[in-house]
C-alpha positions as CSV (number, residue, x, y, z in Angstrom):
1,X,27.0,-23.1,2.4
2,X,24.8,-26.1,2.9
3,X,23.1,-27.5,-0.2
4,X,21.0,-30.2,1.3
5,X,17.3,-29.6,2.1
6,X,16.6,-27.6,5.2
7,X,16.2,-30.1,8.1
8,X,13.8,-29.6,10.9
9,X,16.5,-28.7,13.5
10,X,18.1,-26.0,11.3
11,X,14.7,-24.7,10.3
12,X,13.6,-24.4,13.9
13,X,16.9,-22.6,14.7
14,X,16.2,-20.1,11.9
15,X,12.5,-19.8,12.8
16,X,11.6,-21.2,9.3
17,X,9.5,-23.9,7.8
18,X,11.6,-27.0,6.9
19,X,9.7,-27.4,3.6
20,X,11.1,-24.2,2.1
21,X,14.0,-25.8,0.3
22,X,17.7,-25.8,0.8
23,X,19.5,-23.4,3.2
24,X,20.8,-21.5,0.1
25,X,17.3,-21.1,-1.2
26,X,15.9,-20.0,2.1
27,X,18.7,-17.4,2.5
28,X,18.2,-16.2,-1.0
29,X,14.5,-15.7,-0.4
30,X,15.3,-13.8,2.8
31,X,17.9,-11.5,1.2
32,X,16.8,-8.0,0.3
33,X,16.6,-7.3,-3.5
34,X,16.2,-4.1,-5.4
35,X,12.7,-2.8,-5.9
36,X,11.1,-2.7,-9.4
37,X,7.7,-2.6,-10.8
38,X,7.7,-6.3,-11.8
39,X,8.0,-7.2,-8.1
40,X,4.9,-5.1,-7.3
41,X,3.0,-6.7,-10.2
42,X,4.1,-10.2,-8.9
43,X,2.7,-9.3,-5.5
44,X,-0.6,-8.1,-6.9
45,X,-0.9,-11.3,-8.9
46,X,0.0,-13.6,-6.0
47,X,-2.7,-11.9,-3.9
48,X,-5.2,-12.4,-6.7
49,X,-5.7,-8.6,-7.1
50,X,-6.8,-7.1,-10.3
51,X,-4.8,-4.1,-11.5
52,X,-4.3,-1.9,-14.5
53,X,-1.6,0.3,-16.1
54,X,-2.9,3.7,-16.9
55,X,-2.1,5.9,-20.0
56,X,0.9,7.4,-18.1
57,X,2.3,4.0,-17.3
58,X,1.3,4.0,-13.6
59,X,0.2,0.8,-11.9
60,X,-3.2,1.0,-10.1
61,X,-6.3,-0.8,-9.0
62,X,-9.6,-0.4,-7.3
63,X,-10.1,-1.8,-3.7
64,X,-13.6,-1.4,-2.1
65,X,-14.5,1.2,-4.7
66,X,-11.4,3.3,-4.0
67,X,-8.6,4.1,-6.4
68,X,-5.1,3.1,-5.5
69,X,-1.8,3.6,-7.2
70,X,1.5,1.8,-6.6
71,X,4.3,4.3,-7.6
72,X,8.0,4.0,-7.6
73,X,10.2,7.1,-7.2
74,X,13.8,8.0,-6.7
75,X,16.9,7.7,-8.8
76,X,16.7,3.9,-8.9
77,X,13.0,3.4,-8.2
78,X,13.9,2.7,-4.6
79,X,11.0,4.5,-3.0
80,X,7.6,2.8,-3.1
81,X,4.4,4.7,-2.5
82,X,0.9,3.3,-2.2
83,X,-1.4,6.3,-2.8
84,X,-5.2,6.0,-2.3
85,X,-8.0,8.3,-3.3
86,X,-11.4,8.4,-1.6
87,X,-14.2,7.6,-3.9
88,X,-16.2,10.8,-3.3
89,X,-15.4,14.5,-3.6
90,X,-16.4,17.1,-1.0
91,X,-17.5,20.7,-1.7
92,X,-15.1,23.5,-0.9
93,X,-17.4,24.5,2.0
94,X,-16.3,21.3,3.8
95,X,-12.6,21.9,3.4
96,X,-11.9,23.1,6.9
97,X,-13.7,20.2,8.5
98,X,-12.1,17.6,6.3
99,X,-8.7,19.1,7.0
100,X,-9.4,18.7,10.7
101,X,-10.3,15.0,10.1
102,X,-7.0,14.5,8.2
103,X,-5.0,16.4,10.9
104,X,-6.5,14.3,13.7
105,X,-5.8,11.1,11.8
106,X,-2.2,12.2,11.1
107,X,-1.6,13.2,14.7
108,X,-2.8,9.8,16.0
109,X,-1.3,7.4,13.5
110,X,1.9,6.8,11.5
111,X,0.2,5.5,8.4
112,X,-1.3,6.5,6.1
113,X,-0.6,10.1,5.7
114,X,-4.0,11.7,4.9
115,X,-4.3,15.0,2.9
116,X,-6.6,16.9,0.6
117,X,-6.3,18.6,-2.8
118,X,-8.7,21.3,-4.1
119,X,-9.3,20.9,-7.8
120,X,-9.8,23.7,-10.3
121,X,-13.6,23.1,-10.1
122,X,-13.5,23.8,-6.3
123,X,-14.2,20.2,-5.3
124,X,-12.0,18.7,-2.6
125,X,-10.5,15.2,-3.0
126,X,-9.0,13.2,-0.2
127,X,-5.9,11.1,-0.5
128,X,-3.7,8.8,1.5
129,X,-0.1,7.8,1.1
130,X,2.2,5.2,2.6
131,X,5.7,5.9,1.3
132,X,8.8,3.8,2.2
133,X,12.4,4.2,1.1
134,X,13.8,0.8,0.2
135,X,17.2,2.0,-0.9
136,X,18.8,-1.1,0.5
137,X,16.2,-3.4,-1.0
138,X,13.6,-5.6,0.5
139,X,12.7,-9.3,0.5
140,X,9.3,-10.4,-0.8
141,X,7.8,-10.5,2.6
142,X,9.0,-7.0,3.5
143,X,7.7,-5.6,0.2
144,X,4.4,-7.4,0.7
145,X,4.1,-5.9,4.2
146,X,4.6,-2.3,2.8
147,X,2.1,-2.8,0.0
148,X,-0.5,-4.4,2.3
149,X,0.0,-1.7,4.9
150,X,-0.7,0.9,2.2
151,X,-4.0,-0.7,1.2
152,X,-5.2,-1.7,4.7
153,X,-4.4,1.5,6.6
154,X,-5.9,3.7,3.8
155,X,-9.0,1.6,3.8
156,X,-9.4,2.2,7.5
157,X,-9.1,5.9,7.0
158,X,-11.5,5.9,4.1
159,X,-14.0,3.8,6.2
160,X,-13.7,6.6,8.8
161,X,-14.6,9.1,6.1
162,X,-17.5,7.0,5.0
163,X,-18.8,6.9,8.6
164,X,-18.3,10.7,9.0
165,X,-19.8,11.6,5.7
166,X,-22.4,9.0,4.8
167,X,-23.4,8.8,1.2
168,X,-27.0,10.1,0.9
169,X,-27.6,8.0,-2.1
170,X,-27.0,4.8,0.0
171,X,-29.7,5.6,2.5
172,X,-33.4,5.0,2.0
173,X,-35.4,8.2,1.2
C-alpha cells in the first residue's frame, strides 16, 4: 500500500481530490464502517444542525418546524431510520383524504414512506420514514446521503401537505 501523498495522476484515476491525503487515508475514508449513533451525531454537527436527545435516549431535531428522529434498529444498530412528523394534526374526519394523499405519494415515489397514526384523542398525525439497512456498513458519504435523503424527501412531502392543507392562522383574516 502506498504511503506517500496522493498524487494528481492517481487521484484522477480514482476520481478523487489529490489533497485528501495518502492513498491509505483515502481508502480508509472510503471503506464502509459499522453504523453507530456517534456517527449520526458527527454528521449532524458537521452540517451545523442543532439536535437533542430526548428522555428515552432518542436523537432528534427540528427542521422547518417539523420534528425528526434519527433512530437505529437491529441486532447491531445496523438499520438507520429518519422519521419525520408533520407539525400539524388533522381531525379524524380528514383521515380518508390524508390517507389518499399518503397513498398517492407512496405510489409515485420511493422515499419517504408516508403514513398516518390516529391518536387516542381522535387526531390524525402524519409521519414519514426513510429506512436503510446498513448491515455491511457505510462510509461517511453514504451515511450522509441516507440522512440527508430522509430530511429532504420528508420536507418535500410535508411541503405538499402545507400546500394541500394551508394553515388558517398563517393567512390574513
